PQR file of N, CA, C, O and H, with PARSE charges and radii, in Angstrom:
ATOM      1  N   MET A   1     -20.014   2.079 -15.460 -0.4000 1.5000
ATOM      2  CA  MET A   1     -19.372   0.578 -15.886 -0.0000 2.0000
ATOM      3  C   MET A   1     -17.921   1.061 -16.743  0.5500 1.7000
ATOM      4  O   MET A   1     -17.869   1.643 -17.826 -0.5500 1.4000
ATOM      5  N   ALA A   2     -16.694   0.572 -15.798 -0.4000 1.5000
ATOM      6  CA  ALA A   2     -15.988   0.582 -17.381 -0.0000 2.0000
ATOM      7  C   ALA A   2     -15.522   0.074 -18.255  0.5500 1.7000
ATOM      8  O   ALA A   2     -14.965  -1.015 -18.392 -0.5500 1.4000
ATOM      9  H   ALA A   2     -16.737   0.099 -14.918  0.4000 1.0000
ATOM     10  N   THR A   3     -15.712   0.766 -18.815 -0.4000 1.5000
ATOM     11  CA  THR A   3     -15.095  -0.246 -20.383 -0.0000 2.0000
ATOM     12  C   THR A   3     -13.712  -0.466 -20.831  0.5500 1.7000
ATOM     13  O   THR A   3     -13.365  -0.805 -21.962 -0.5500 1.4000
ATOM     14  H   THR A   3     -16.165   1.651 -18.704  0.4000 1.0000
ATOM     15  N   ASN A   4     -13.049  -0.262 -19.930 -0.4000 1.5000
ATOM     16  CA  ASN A   4     -11.496  -0.668 -20.324 -0.0000 2.0000
ATOM     17  C   ASN A   4     -11.637  -1.456 -18.951  0.5500 1.7000
ATOM     18  O   ASN A   4     -12.105  -1.142 -17.857 -0.5500 1.4000
ATOM     19  H   ASN A   4     -13.331   0.013 -19.011  0.4000 1.0000
ATOM     20  N   ARG A   5     -10.955  -2.781 -19.527 -0.4000 1.5000
ATOM     21  CA  ARG A   5     -10.776  -4.478 -18.984 -0.0000 2.0000
ATOM     22  C   ARG A   5      -9.245  -4.864 -18.306  0.5500 1.7000
ATOM     23  O   ARG A   5      -8.977  -5.848 -17.616 -0.5500 1.4000
ATOM     24  H   ARG A   5     -10.575  -3.036 -20.416  0.4000 1.0000
ATOM     25  N   THR A   6      -8.363  -3.788 -18.723 -0.4000 1.5000
ATOM     26  CA  THR A   6      -7.211  -3.945 -17.840 -0.0000 2.0000
ATOM     27  C   THR A   6      -6.985  -4.162 -16.709  0.5500 1.7000
ATOM     28  O   THR A   6      -7.538  -3.363 -15.955 -0.5500 1.4000
ATOM     29  H   THR A   6      -8.580  -2.989 -19.283  0.4000 1.0000
ATOM     30  N   ARG A   7      -6.130  -5.255 -16.025 -0.4000 1.5000
ATOM     31  CA  ARG A   7      -5.813  -5.302 -14.213 -0.0000 2.0000
ATOM     32  C   ARG A   7      -4.965  -4.428 -14.228  0.5500 1.7000
ATOM     33  O   ARG A   7      -3.884  -4.300 -14.804 -0.5500 1.4000
ATOM     34  H   ARG A   7      -5.680  -5.904 -16.638  0.4000 1.0000
ATOM     35  N   THR A   8      -5.859  -3.499 -13.167 -0.4000 1.5000
ATOM     36  CA  THR A   8      -4.606  -2.341 -12.720 -0.0000 2.0000
ATOM     37  C   THR A   8      -4.734  -2.437 -11.112  0.5500 1.7000
ATOM     38  O   THR A   8      -5.604  -2.644 -10.266 -0.5500 1.4000
ATOM     39  H   THR A   8      -6.737  -3.603 -12.699  0.4000 1.0000
ATOM     40  N   LEU A   9      -3.152  -2.122 -11.202 -0.4000 1.5000
ATOM     41  CA  LEU A   9      -2.607  -2.329  -9.624 -0.0000 2.0000
ATOM     42  C   LEU A   9      -2.168  -1.478  -8.704  0.5500 1.7000
ATOM     43  O   LEU A   9      -1.493  -0.641  -9.302 -0.5500 1.4000
ATOM     44  H   LEU A   9      -2.445  -1.953 -11.889  0.4000 1.0000
ATOM     45  N   VAL A  10      -2.200  -1.191  -7.284 -0.4000 1.5000
ATOM     46  CA  VAL A  10      -2.105  -0.424  -7.041 -0.0000 2.0000
ATOM     47  C   VAL A  10      -0.738  -0.621  -5.534  0.5500 1.7000
ATOM     48  O   VAL A  10      -0.222  -1.467  -4.803 -0.5500 1.4000
ATOM     49  H   VAL A  10      -2.749  -1.871  -6.798  0.4000 1.0000
ATOM     50  N   PHE A  11      -0.742   0.549  -5.784 -0.4000 1.5000
ATOM     51  CA  PHE A  11       0.457   0.118  -4.563 -0.0000 2.0000
ATOM     52  C   PHE A  11       1.281   0.988  -3.963  0.5500 1.7000
ATOM     53  O   PHE A  11       1.996   1.681  -4.687 -0.5500 1.4000
ATOM     54  H   PHE A  11      -1.162   1.235  -6.377  0.4000 1.0000
ATOM     55  N   VAL A  12       1.346   1.122  -2.627 -0.4000 1.5000
ATOM     56  CA  VAL A  12       1.387   2.628  -1.577 -0.0000 2.0000
ATOM     57  C   VAL A  12       1.699   1.354  -0.958  0.5500 1.7000
ATOM     58  O   VAL A  12       1.482   0.146  -1.050 -0.5500 1.4000
ATOM     59  H   VAL A  12       0.766   0.559  -2.039  0.4000 1.0000
ATOM     60  N   GLY A  13       2.580   2.600   0.005 -0.4000 1.5000
ATOM     61  CA  GLY A  13       3.173   2.264   1.625 -0.0000 2.0000
ATOM     62  C   GLY A  13       1.613   3.153   2.398  0.5500 1.7000
ATOM     63  O   GLY A  13       0.828   4.075   2.176 -0.5500 1.4000
ATOM     64  H   GLY A  13       2.757   3.582   0.080  0.4000 1.0000
ATOM     65  N   ALA A  14       2.017   1.774   3.677 -0.4000 1.5000
ATOM     66  CA  ALA A  14       0.210   2.792   4.454 -0.0000 2.0000
ATOM     67  C   ALA A  14       0.666   3.710   5.338  0.5500 1.7000
ATOM     68  O   ALA A  14      -0.036   4.113   6.265 -0.5500 1.4000
ATOM     69  H   ALA A  14       2.655   1.026   3.857  0.4000 1.0000
ATOM     70  N   ASP A  15       2.394   4.288   5.032 -0.4000 1.5000
ATOM     71  CA  ASP A  15       2.759   5.795   6.160 -0.0000 2.0000
ATOM     72  C   ASP A  15       3.059   6.464   4.882  0.5500 1.7000
ATOM     73  O   ASP A  15       4.000   7.256   4.938 -0.5500 1.4000
ATOM     74  H   ASP A  15       2.964   3.961   4.278  0.4000 1.0000
ATOM     75  N   ASP A  16       2.442   6.320   3.676 -0.4000 1.5000
ATOM     76  CA  ASP A  16       2.578   7.800   2.268 -0.0000 2.0000
ATOM     77  C   ASP A  16       1.664   9.153   3.084  0.5500 1.7000
ATOM     78  O   ASP A  16       0.954   9.314   4.076 -0.5500 1.4000
ATOM     79  H   ASP A  16       1.677   5.676   3.630  0.4000 1.0000
ATOM     80  N   HIS A  17       1.932   9.532   2.534 -0.4000 1.5000
ATOM     81  CA  HIS A  17       2.032  11.678   3.206 -0.0000 2.0000
ATOM     82  C   HIS A  17       0.379  11.641   1.700  0.5500 1.7000
ATOM     83  O   HIS A  17      -0.645  12.305   1.543 -0.5500 1.4000
ATOM     84  H   HIS A  17       2.509   9.402   1.728  0.4000 1.0000
ATOM     85  N   LEU A  18       0.849  10.811   1.178 -0.4000 1.5000
ATOM     86  CA  LEU A  18      -0.150  12.015  -0.719 -0.0000 2.0000
ATOM     87  C   LEU A  18      -1.015  11.021  -0.996  0.5500 1.7000
ATOM     88  O   LEU A  18      -2.151  11.206  -1.435 -0.5500 1.4000
ATOM     89  H   LEU A  18       1.681  10.271   1.306  0.4000 1.0000
ATOM     90  N   VAL A  19      -0.565  10.053  -0.777 -0.4000 1.5000
ATOM     91  CA  VAL A  19      -1.621   8.871  -1.485 -0.0000 2.0000
ATOM     92  C   VAL A  19      -2.415   8.638  -0.841  0.5500 1.7000
ATOM     93  O   VAL A  19      -2.084   8.543   0.341 -0.5500 1.4000
ATOM     94  H   VAL A  19       0.357   9.903  -0.421  0.4000 1.0000
ATOM     95  N   ASP A  20      -3.763   8.425  -1.136 -0.4000 1.5000
ATOM     96  CA  ASP A  20      -5.538   7.955   0.096 -0.0000 2.0000
ATOM     97  C   ASP A  20      -5.433   6.743  -0.748  0.5500 1.7000
ATOM     98  O   ASP A  20      -5.634   7.041  -1.926 -0.5500 1.4000
ATOM     99  H   ASP A  20      -4.032   8.502  -2.096  0.4000 1.0000
ATOM    100  N   ALA A  21      -5.154   5.288  -0.544 -0.4000 1.5000
ATOM    101  CA  ALA A  21      -5.709   3.979  -0.991 -0.0000 2.0000
ATOM    102  C   ALA A  21      -7.110   4.130  -1.099  0.5500 1.7000
ATOM    103  O   ALA A  21      -7.817   4.040  -2.103 -0.5500 1.4000
ATOM    104  H   ALA A  21      -4.991   5.047   0.412  0.4000 1.0000
ATOM    105  N   ALA A  22      -7.422   4.377   0.104 -0.4000 1.5000
ATOM    106  CA  ALA A  22      -9.325   3.849  -0.015 -0.0000 2.0000
ATOM    107  C   ALA A  22      -9.833   4.702  -0.781  0.5500 1.7000
ATOM    108  O   ALA A  22     -10.544   3.921  -1.414 -0.5500 1.4000
ATOM    109  H   ALA A  22      -6.848   4.450   0.920  0.4000 1.0000
ATOM    110  N   PRO A  23     -10.093   5.954  -1.354 -0.5600 1.5000
ATOM    111  CA  PRO A  23     -11.470   5.842  -2.710  0.2800 2.0000
ATOM    112  C   PRO A  23     -10.771   5.851  -3.613  0.5500 1.7000
ATOM    113  O   PRO A  23     -11.085   6.596  -4.542 -0.5500 1.4000
ATOM    114  N   ILE A  24      -9.500   5.012  -3.729 -0.4000 1.5000
ATOM    115  CA  ILE A  24      -8.434   4.561  -5.367 -0.0000 2.0000
ATOM    116  C   ILE A  24      -9.574   3.339  -5.078  0.5500 1.7000
ATOM    117  O   ILE A  24     -10.696   3.549  -5.538 -0.5500 1.4000
ATOM    118  H   ILE A  24      -9.245   4.408  -2.975  0.4000 1.0000
ATOM    119  N   ALA A  25      -9.442   2.598  -4.647 -0.4000 1.5000
ATOM    120  CA  ALA A  25      -9.601   1.360  -4.385 -0.0000 2.0000
ATOM    121  C   ALA A  25     -11.307   1.040  -4.088  0.5500 1.7000
ATOM    122  O   ALA A  25     -11.645  -0.144  -4.090 -0.5500 1.4000
ATOM    123  H   ALA A  25      -8.530   2.427  -4.274  0.4000 1.0000
ATOM    124  N   GLU A  26     -12.111   1.852  -3.897 -0.4000 1.5000
ATOM    125  CA  GLU A  26     -13.490   2.201  -3.932 -0.0000 2.0000
ATOM    126  C   GLU A  26     -14.063   2.442  -5.111  0.5500 1.7000
ATOM    127  O   GLU A  26     -15.124   2.009  -5.560 -0.5500 1.4000
ATOM    128  H   GLU A  26     -11.836   2.813  -3.895  0.4000 1.0000
ATOM    129  N   ARG A  27     -13.329   3.121  -5.547 -0.4000 1.5000
ATOM    130  CA  ARG A  27     -13.458   3.833  -7.384 -0.0000 2.0000
ATOM    131  C   ARG A  27     -13.952   2.480  -8.012  0.5500 1.7000
ATOM    132  O   ARG A  27     -15.111   2.232  -8.342 -0.5500 1.4000
ATOM    133  H   ARG A  27     -12.467   3.473  -5.181  0.4000 1.0000
ATOM    134  N   LEU A  28     -12.551   1.413  -8.146 -0.4000 1.5000
ATOM    135  CA  LEU A  28     -12.297   0.529  -9.089 -0.0000 2.0000
ATOM    136  C   LEU A  28     -12.734   0.298  -8.487  0.5500 1.7000
ATOM    137  O   LEU A  28     -12.341   1.112  -7.651 -0.5500 1.4000
ATOM    138  H   LEU A  28     -11.609   1.615  -7.877  0.4000 1.0000
ATOM    139  N   ALA A  29     -13.762  -0.553  -7.768 -0.4000 1.5000
ATOM    140  CA  ALA A  29     -14.693  -1.784  -7.062 -0.0000 2.0000
ATOM    141  C   ALA A  29     -15.637  -0.994  -7.821  0.5500 1.7000
ATOM    142  O   ALA A  29     -15.993  -1.760  -8.716 -0.5500 1.4000
ATOM    143  H   ALA A  29     -14.081  -1.215  -8.447  0.4000 1.0000
ATOM    144  N   GLU A  30     -16.547   0.656  -8.046 -0.4000 1.5000
ATOM    145  CA  GLU A  30     -17.801   0.862  -8.325 -0.0000 2.0000
ATOM    146  C   GLU A  30     -17.889   0.758  -9.713  0.5500 1.7000
ATOM    147  O   GLU A  30     -18.834   0.702 -10.499 -0.5500 1.4000
ATOM    148  H   GLU A  30     -16.257   1.278  -7.319  0.4000 1.0000
ATOM    149  N   GLU A  31     -16.781   0.747  -9.814 -0.4000 1.5000
ATOM    150  CA  GLU A  31     -16.488   0.606 -11.714 -0.0000 2.0000
ATOM    151  C   GLU A  31     -16.444  -0.177 -12.144  0.5500 1.7000
ATOM    152  O   GLU A  31     -16.388  -0.067 -13.369 -0.5500 1.4000
ATOM    153  H   GLU A  31     -16.013   0.793  -9.176  0.4000 1.0000
ATOM    154  N   GLY A  32     -16.429  -1.580 -11.585 -0.4000 1.5000
ATOM    155  CA  GLY A  32     -16.342  -2.469 -11.821 -0.0000 2.0000
ATOM    156  C   GLY A  32     -15.024  -3.171 -12.857  0.5500 1.7000
ATOM    157  O   GLY A  32     -15.094  -4.107 -13.654 -0.5500 1.4000
ATOM    158  H   GLY A  32     -16.475  -1.669 -10.590  0.4000 1.0000
ATOM    159  N   VAL A  33     -13.961  -2.386 -12.509 -0.4000 1.5000
ATOM    160  CA  VAL A  33     -12.053  -2.267 -12.823 -0.0000 2.0000
ATOM    161  C   VAL A  33     -11.362  -3.433 -11.406  0.5500 1.7000
ATOM    162  O   VAL A  33     -10.893  -3.385 -10.268 -0.5500 1.4000
ATOM    163  H   VAL A  33     -13.905  -1.626 -11.862  0.4000 1.0000
ATOM    164  N   ASP A  34     -11.878  -4.778 -12.932 -0.4000 1.5000
ATOM    165  CA  ASP A  34     -10.544  -5.576 -12.115 -0.0000 2.0000
ATOM    166  C   ASP A  34      -9.348  -4.886 -11.434  0.5500 1.7000
ATOM    167  O   ASP A  34      -9.007  -3.830 -11.969 -0.5500 1.4000
ATOM    168  H   ASP A  34     -12.258  -4.817 -13.856  0.4000 1.0000
ATOM    169  N   HIS A  35      -8.766  -5.213 -10.543 -0.4000 1.5000
ATOM    170  CA  HIS A  35      -8.081  -4.105 -10.025 -0.0000 2.0000
ATOM    171  C   HIS A  35      -7.404  -5.117  -8.604  0.5500 1.7000
ATOM    172  O   HIS A  35      -8.228  -5.754  -7.947 -0.5500 1.4000
ATOM    173  H   HIS A  35      -9.043  -6.070 -10.109  0.4000 1.0000
ATOM    174  N   GLU A  36      -5.469  -5.221  -8.101 -0.4000 1.5000
ATOM    175  CA  GLU A  36      -5.751  -5.265  -6.827 -0.0000 2.0000
ATOM    176  C   GLU A  36      -4.881  -3.925  -5.953  0.5500 1.7000
ATOM    177  O   GLU A  36      -4.003  -3.266  -6.508 -0.5500 1.4000
ATOM    178  H   GLU A  36      -4.800  -4.703  -8.634  0.4000 1.0000
ATOM    179  N   VAL A  37      -5.291  -3.711  -4.611 -0.4000 1.5000
ATOM    180  CA  VAL A  37      -4.634  -2.613  -4.136 -0.0000 2.0000
ATOM    181  C   VAL A  37      -4.029  -3.505  -2.631  0.5500 1.7000
ATOM    182  O   VAL A  37      -4.619  -4.103  -1.731 -0.5500 1.4000
ATOM    183  H   VAL A  37      -6.004  -4.246  -4.159  0.4000 1.0000
ATOM    184  N   VAL A  38      -2.231  -3.163  -2.990 -0.4000 1.5000
ATOM    185  CA  VAL A  38      -1.406  -3.260  -2.128 -0.0000 2.0000
ATOM    186  C   VAL A  38      -1.284  -2.783  -1.094  0.5500 1.7000
ATOM    187  O   VAL A  38      -0.059  -2.906  -1.107 -0.5500 1.4000
ATOM    188  H   VAL A  38      -1.752  -2.678  -3.721  0.4000 1.0000
ATOM    189  N   ILE A  39      -1.543  -2.148   0.199 -0.4000 1.5000
ATOM    190  CA  ILE A  39      -0.867  -1.286   1.572 -0.0000 2.0000
ATOM    191  C   ILE A  39       0.268  -2.005   1.628  0.5500 1.7000
ATOM    192  O   ILE A  39       0.082  -3.222   1.612 -0.5500 1.4000
ATOM    193  H   ILE A  39      -2.538  -2.048   0.210  0.4000 1.0000
ATOM    194  N   TYR A  40       1.873  -1.484   1.717 -0.4000 1.5000
ATOM    195  CA  TYR A  40       3.019  -2.133   2.931 -0.0000 2.0000
ATOM    196  C   TYR A  40       2.793  -0.767   3.649  0.5500 1.7000
ATOM    197  O   TYR A  40       2.703   0.434   3.395 -0.5500 1.4000
ATOM    198  H   TYR A  40       2.024  -0.496   1.730  0.4000 1.0000
ATOM    199  N   PRO A  41       2.729  -2.127   5.264 -0.5600 1.5000
ATOM    200  CA  PRO A  41       2.620  -1.322   6.092  0.2800 2.0000
ATOM    201  C   PRO A  41       4.375  -1.150   6.932  0.5500 1.7000
ATOM    202  O   PRO A  41       5.282  -1.934   7.210 -0.5500 1.4000
ATOM    203  N   ASP A  42       4.223  -0.224   7.027 -0.4000 1.5000
ATOM    204  CA  ASP A  42       5.115   0.759   7.595 -0.0000 2.0000
ATOM    205  C   ASP A  42       6.101   1.726   7.028  0.5500 1.7000
ATOM    206  O   ASP A  42       7.035   2.405   7.455 -0.5500 1.4000
ATOM    207  H   ASP A  42       3.486   0.413   6.801  0.4000 1.0000
ATOM    208  N   THR A  43       5.518   1.510   5.917 -0.4000 1.5000
ATOM    209  CA  THR A  43       6.441   1.865   4.366 -0.0000 2.0000
ATOM    210  C   THR A  43       5.764   3.292   3.937  0.5500 1.7000
ATOM    211  O   THR A  43       4.534   3.342   3.951 -0.5500 1.4000
ATOM    212  H   THR A  43       4.759   0.959   5.571  0.4000 1.0000
ATOM    213  N   PRO A  44       6.515   4.469   3.550 -0.5600 1.5000
ATOM    214  CA  PRO A  44       6.834   5.921   3.304  0.2800 2.0000
ATOM    215  C   PRO A  44       6.119   5.968   1.821  0.5500 1.7000
ATOM    216  O   PRO A  44       6.190   4.880   1.250 -0.5500 1.4000
ATOM    217  N   HIS A  45       5.694   6.621   1.351 -0.4000 1.5000
ATOM    218  CA  HIS A  45       5.716   7.279   0.001 -0.0000 2.0000
ATOM    219  C   HIS A  45       6.787   7.498  -0.666  0.5500 1.7000
ATOM    220  O   HIS A  45       7.342   8.509  -0.237 -0.5500 1.4000
ATOM    221  H   HIS A  45       5.637   7.505   1.814  0.4000 1.0000
ATOM    222  N   GLY A  46       7.471   6.899  -1.731 -0.4000 1.5000
ATOM    223  CA  GLY A  46       8.759   7.040  -2.412 -0.0000 2.0000
ATOM    224  C   GLY A  46       9.736   5.664  -1.836  0.5500 1.7000
ATOM    225  O   GLY A  46      10.956   5.672  -1.999 -0.5500 1.4000
ATOM    226  H   GLY A  46       7.019   6.078  -2.079  0.4000 1.0000
ATOM    227  N   TYR A  47       9.175   4.758  -1.299 -0.4000 1.5000
ATOM    228  CA  TYR A  47       9.743   3.206  -0.792 -0.0000 2.0000
ATOM    229  C   TYR A  47      10.247   2.410  -2.341  0.5500 1.7000
ATOM    230  O   TYR A  47      10.760   1.310  -2.551 -0.5500 1.4000
ATOM    231  H   TYR A  47       8.184   4.751  -1.167  0.4000 1.0000
ATOM    232  N   PHE A  48       9.867   3.438  -3.185 -0.4000 1.5000
ATOM    233  CA  PHE A  48      10.240   2.386  -4.553 -0.0000 2.0000
ATOM    234  C   PHE A  48      12.031   2.932  -5.354  0.5500 1.7000
ATOM    235  O   PHE A  48      12.642   2.352  -6.252 -0.5500 1.4000
ATOM    236  H   PHE A  48       9.450   4.331  -3.015  0.4000 1.0000
ATOM    237  N   CYS A  49      12.225   3.556  -4.982 -0.4000 1.5000
ATOM    238  CA  CYS A  49      12.968   4.890  -5.077 -0.0000 2.0000
ATOM    239  C   CYS A  49      14.205   4.475  -4.776  0.5500 1.7000
ATOM    240  O   CYS A  49      14.334   5.239  -3.819 -0.5500 1.4000
ATOM    241  H   CYS A  49      11.728   4.026  -4.253  0.4000 1.0000
ATOM    242  N   ASP A  50      15.717   3.609  -4.816 -0.4000 1.5000
ATOM    243  CA  ASP A  50      16.247   3.213  -4.148 -0.0000 2.0000
ATOM    244  C   ASP A  50      17.323   4.657  -3.985  0.5500 1.7000
ATOM    245  O   ASP A  50      18.246   4.554  -3.176 -0.5500 1.4000
ATOM    246  H   ASP A  50      15.612   2.988  -5.593  0.4000 1.0000
ATOM    247  N   GLU A  51      17.190   5.787  -4.658 -0.4000 1.5000
ATOM    248  CA  GLU A  51      17.845   6.256  -4.350 -0.0000 2.0000
ATOM    249  C   GLU A  51      17.691   7.439  -3.418  0.5500 1.7000
ATOM    250  O   GLU A  51      18.272   8.523  -3.369 -0.5500 1.4000
ATOM    251  H   GLU A  51      16.441   5.871  -5.315  0.4000 1.0000
ATOM    252  N   TRP A  52      16.638   6.844  -2.627 -0.4000 1.5000
ATOM    253  CA  TRP A  52      16.221   8.038  -1.726 -0.0000 2.0000
ATOM    254  C   TRP A  52      16.431   7.362  -0.644  0.5500 1.7000
ATOM    255  O   TRP A  52      16.960   6.252  -0.707 -0.5500 1.4000
ATOM    256  H   TRP A  52      16.166   5.963  -2.666  0.4000 1.0000
ATOM    257  N   ASP A  53      15.947   8.070   0.859 -0.4000 1.5000
ATOM    258  CA  ASP A  53      16.279   7.582   1.848 -0.0000 2.0000
ATOM    259  C   ASP A  53      14.674   7.305   2.264  0.5500 1.7000
ATOM    260  O   ASP A  53      14.367   7.265   3.455 -0.5500 1.4000
ATOM    261  H   ASP A  53      15.517   8.971   0.911  0.4000 1.0000
ATOM    262  N   THR A  54      13.972   7.173   1.528 -0.4000 1.5000
ATOM    263  CA  THR A  54      12.281   6.616   2.193 -0.0000 2.0000
ATOM    264  C   THR A  54      12.722   4.877   1.008  0.5500 1.7000
ATOM    265  O   THR A  54      11.719   4.650   0.333 -0.5500 1.4000
ATOM    266  H   THR A  54      14.222   7.206   0.560  0.4000 1.0000
ATOM    267  N   TRP A  55      13.354   4.285   0.840 -0.4000 1.5000
ATOM    268  CA  TRP A  55      13.395   3.284   0.051 -0.0000 2.0000
ATOM    269  C   TRP A  55      13.093   2.622   0.932  0.5500 1.7000
ATOM    270  O   TRP A  55      13.394   2.802   2.112 -0.5500 1.4000
ATOM    271  H   TRP A  55      14.169   4.469   1.389  0.4000 1.0000
ATOM    272  N   ARG A  56      12.398   1.687   0.438 -0.4000 1.5000
ATOM    273  CA  ARG A  56      12.568   0.194   1.455 -0.0000 2.0000
ATOM    274  C   ARG A  56      12.359  -0.903  -0.064  0.5500 1.7000
ATOM    275  O   ARG A  56      11.578  -1.068  -1.001 -0.5500 1.4000
ATOM    276  H   ARG A  56      12.153   1.541  -0.520  0.4000 1.0000
ATOM    277  N   PRO A  57      13.648  -1.453   0.492 -0.5600 1.5000
ATOM    278  CA  PRO A  57      14.094  -3.065  -0.376  0.2800 2.0000
ATOM    279  C   PRO A  57      12.320  -3.814  -0.550  0.5500 1.7000
ATOM    280  O   PRO A  57      11.335  -3.588  -1.252 -0.5500 1.4000
ATOM    281  N   ALA A  58      12.767  -4.966   0.756 -0.4000 1.5000
ATOM    282  CA  ALA A  58      11.679  -5.398   0.881 -0.0000 2.0000
ATOM    283  C   ALA A  58      10.021  -5.139   0.088  0.5500 1.7000
ATOM    284  O   ALA A  58       9.577  -6.038  -0.625 -0.5500 1.4000
ATOM    285  H   ALA A  58      13.568  -5.150   1.326  0.4000 1.0000
ATOM    286  N   PRO A  59       9.194  -3.813   0.311 -0.5600 1.5000
ATOM    287  CA  PRO A  59       8.260  -3.665  -0.522  0.2800 2.0000
ATOM    288  C   PRO A  59       8.161  -3.459  -1.870  0.5500 1.7000
ATOM    289  O   PRO A  59       7.118  -3.640  -2.498 -0.5500 1.4000
ATOM    290  N   ALA A  60       9.214  -3.081  -2.357 -0.4000 1.5000
ATOM    291  CA  ALA A  60      10.104  -2.803  -3.370 -0.0000 2.0000
ATOM    292  C   ALA A  60      10.140  -4.143  -4.651  0.5500 1.7000
ATOM    293  O   ALA A  60       9.664  -4.399  -5.757 -0.5500 1.4000
ATOM    294  H   ALA A  60      10.062  -2.934  -1.848  0.4000 1.0000
ATOM    295  N   ALA A  61      11.190  -4.813  -3.454 -0.4000 1.5000
ATOM    296  CA  ALA A  61      10.741  -5.773  -4.687 -0.0000 2.0000
ATOM    297  C   ALA A  61       9.923  -6.802  -4.839  0.5500 1.7000
ATOM    298  O   ALA A  61      10.069  -7.676  -5.694 -0.5500 1.4000
ATOM    299  H   ALA A  61      11.578  -4.604  -2.556  0.4000 1.0000
ATOM    300  N   ASP A  62       8.642  -6.723  -3.670 -0.4000 1.5000
ATOM    301  CA  ASP A  62       7.158  -7.540  -3.766 -0.0000 2.0000
ATOM    302  C   ASP A  62       6.629  -6.337  -4.717  0.5500 1.7000
ATOM    303  O   ASP A  62       5.504  -6.593  -5.145 -0.5500 1.4000
ATOM    304  H   ASP A  62       8.523  -6.013  -2.975  0.4000 1.0000
ATOM    305  N   THR A  63       7.124  -5.140  -5.145 -0.4000 1.5000
ATOM    306  CA  THR A  63       6.200  -4.264  -5.858 -0.0000 2.0000
ATOM    307  C   THR A  63       6.699  -4.846  -7.361  0.5500 1.7000
ATOM    308  O   THR A  63       5.853  -5.200  -8.182 -0.5500 1.4000
ATOM    309  H   THR A  63       8.039  -4.932  -4.797  0.4000 1.0000
ATOM    310  N   TRP A  64       8.153  -4.918  -7.656 -0.4000 1.5000
ATOM    311  CA  TRP A  64       8.378  -5.447  -8.771 -0.0000 2.0000
ATOM    312  C   TRP A  64       8.007  -6.465  -8.820  0.5500 1.7000
ATOM    313  O   TRP A  64       7.184  -6.607  -9.725 -0.5500 1.4000
ATOM    314  H   TRP A  64       8.840  -4.631  -6.989  0.4000 1.0000
ATOM    315  N   ALA A  65       8.386  -8.106  -7.758 -0.4000 1.5000
ATOM    316  CA  ALA A  65       7.550  -9.092  -8.672 -0.0000 2.0000
ATOM    317  C   ALA A  65       6.094  -9.116  -8.933  0.5500 1.7000
ATOM    318  O   ALA A  65       5.520  -9.840  -9.746 -0.5500 1.4000
ATOM    319  H   ALA A  65       9.054  -7.990  -7.023  0.4000 1.0000
ATOM    320  N   LYS A  66       5.662  -8.395  -8.287 -0.4000 1.5000
ATOM    321  CA  LYS A  66       3.925  -8.415  -9.106 -0.0000 2.0000
ATOM    322  C   LYS A  66       3.650  -8.187 -10.139  0.5500 1.7000
ATOM    323  O   LYS A  66       2.931  -8.810 -10.920 -0.5500 1.4000
ATOM    324  H   LYS A  66       6.129  -7.807  -7.626  0.4000 1.0000
ATOM    325  N   VAL A  67       4.567  -6.640 -10.326 -0.4000 1.5000
ATOM    326  CA  VAL A  67       4.316  -5.573 -11.943 -0.0000 2.0000
ATOM    327  C   VAL A  67       4.952  -6.758 -13.011  0.5500 1.7000
ATOM    328  O   VAL A  67       4.393  -7.093 -14.055 -0.5500 1.4000
ATOM    329  H   VAL A  67       5.151  -6.134  -9.691  0.4000 1.0000
ATOM    330  N   THR A  68       5.977  -7.197 -12.612 -0.4000 1.5000
ATOM    331  CA  THR A  68       6.359  -8.593 -14.155 -0.0000 2.0000
ATOM    332  C   THR A  68       5.584  -9.422 -13.643  0.5500 1.7000
ATOM    333  O   THR A  68       5.092  -9.900 -14.665 -0.5500 1.4000
ATOM    334  H   THR A  68       6.431  -6.925 -11.764  0.4000 1.0000
ATOM    335  N   ALA A  69       5.011 -10.056 -12.634 -0.4000 1.5000
ATOM    336  CA  ALA A  69       4.397 -11.546 -12.986 -0.0000 2.0000
ATOM    337  C   ALA A  69       2.777 -11.222 -13.709  0.5500 1.7000
ATOM    338  O   ALA A  69       2.258 -12.081 -14.422 -0.5500 1.4000
ATOM    339  H   ALA A  69       5.411  -9.668 -11.804  0.4000 1.0000
ATOM    340  N   LEU A  70       2.089  -9.907 -13.426 -0.4000 1.5000
ATOM    341  CA  LEU A  70       1.573  -9.143 -14.927 -0.0000 2.0000
ATOM    342  C   LEU A  70       1.796  -9.704 -16.089  0.5500 1.7000
ATOM    343  O   LEU A  70       1.161 -10.583 -16.670 -0.5500 1.4000
ATOM    344  H   LEU A  70       2.510  -9.209 -12.847  0.4000 1.0000
ATOM    345  N   PHE A  71       2.875  -9.056 -16.428 -0.4000 1.5000
ATOM    346  CA  PHE A  71       3.466  -9.418 -17.249 -0.0000 2.0000
ATOM    347  C   PHE A  71       3.591 -11.145 -18.402  0.5500 1.7000
ATOM    348  O   PHE A  71       3.553 -11.234 -19.629 -0.5500 1.4000
ATOM    349  H   PHE A  71       3.392  -8.341 -15.956  0.4000 1.0000
ATOM    350  N   GLU A  72       3.740 -12.261 -17.337 -0.4000 1.5000
ATOM    351  CA  GLU A  72       3.543 -13.235 -17.543 -0.0000 2.0000
ATOM    352  C   GLU A  72       2.999 -13.964 -18.075  0.5500 1.7000
ATOM    353  O   GLU A  72       2.053 -14.480 -17.480 -0.5500 1.4000
ATOM    354  H   GLU A  72       3.771 -12.188 -16.340  0.4000 1.0000
ATOM    355  N   VAL A  73       3.364 -14.494 -19.777 -0.4000 1.5000
ATOM    356  CA  VAL A  73       2.311 -15.256 -20.276 -0.0000 2.0000
ATOM    357  C   VAL A  73       2.121 -16.926 -20.103  0.5500 1.7000
ATOM    358  O   VAL A  73       1.142 -17.490 -20.592 -0.5500 1.4000
ATOM    359  H   VAL A  73       4.133 -14.076 -20.261  0.4000 1.0000
TER
END
């Protein structure tokens, strides 16, 4: 059982060649971690970096909105 009760967010593109969200989500669930896994369709690894050709503005904006909302009180 997890001892850290901090909410965990995982963001990944469906076309990410480095990160497989399924085992991450499975393990977080097994450990009872409060989490959300967001998988963006047609989105590669590196979608958040606007200096790379893999940048995807819509998923990046959605990720940023979700992260900043986490810190709103």
